[in-house]
C-alpha positions in Angstrom: 112.1 25.1 143.0 110.2 23.5 145.7 111.2 24.3 149.1 109.8 23.3 152.5 109.2 26.1 155.0 112.3 25.2 157.1 114.4 25.4 153.9 112.8 28.7 152.9 113.4 30.2 156.3 117.2 28.9 156.2 117.5 30.5 152.7 116.0 33.8 153.9 118.1 33.9 157.0 121.3 33.2 154.8 120.5 36.0 152.6 119.9 38.3 155.5 123.3 37.3 157.0 125.0 37.8 153.7 123.5 41.4 153.7 124.7 41.9 157.2 128.3 40.8 156.3 128.2 43.1 153.2 127.5 46.1 155.5 130.4 45.0 157.9 132.6 44.8 155.0 131.8 48.3 153.8 132.2 49.6 157.2 135.6 48.2 157.3 136.6 49.4 154.1 135.4 53.1 155.0 137.7 52.8 158.2 140.7 51.5 156.3 140.2 54.3 153.6 139.8 57.0 156.1 143.0 55.9 157.9 144.9 55.8 154.5 143.7 59.5 153.7 144.3 60.9 157.2 147.4 59.2 158.7 150.7 61.0 158.4 152.6 57.9 157.5 150.1 55.3 156.4 151.2 51.7 156.8 149.6 48.9 154.8 150.2 46.4 157.5 148.1 48.5 159.9 145.1 48.0 157.5 145.7 44.4 156.5 148.7 42.1 157.4 148.8 39.3 154.9 151.6 37.5 156.7 149.6 37.5 160.0 146.6 36.3 158.2 148.5 33.4 156.4 149.9 32.3 159.7 146.6 32.3 161.3 145.2 30.4 158.4 147.9 27.7 158.5 147.9 27.4 162.2 145.8 24.2 163.0 145.5 24.8 166.6 142.5 27.1 166.4 140.2 24.8 164.5 137.3 23.3 166.3 136.8 19.6 166.0 133.7 18.4 164.3 130.9 17.2 166.5 130.4 13.5 165.7 126.7 13.6 166.8 125.7 16.3 164.3 127.9 14.7 161.5 125.9 11.5 162.1 122.6 13.4 162.1 123.5 15.3 158.9 124.6 11.9 157.2 121.3 10.3 158.3 119.2 13.2 157.0 120.9 13.3 153.6 120.9 9.5 153.2 117.8 9.5 151.4 118.3 12.7 149.4 118.4 12.4 145.6 118.5 15.1 143.1 116.2 14.7 140.1 117.0 16.5 137.0 114.3 16.9 134.4 114.8 18.2 130.8 112.6 20.7 129.4 111.8 20.7 125.7 
């Protein structure tokens, strides 16, 4: 796989961000487990409220509109991009 320096740095940064997200998820899981073990009356909704998450997911008011200039730049950059597949024997 041939990568330019910019693509390599972007991939490396993406892997680092994924690792940070995994640590954050582990910390949240540990806090939820601690709450569930030590609460006198543990409540599932205090750990995660599925209904509230679904309402926020279906609510379209908090979505940002895409930036037209950035979409045009991305479209222009990917205009000449072609994937070339080669078969190995």
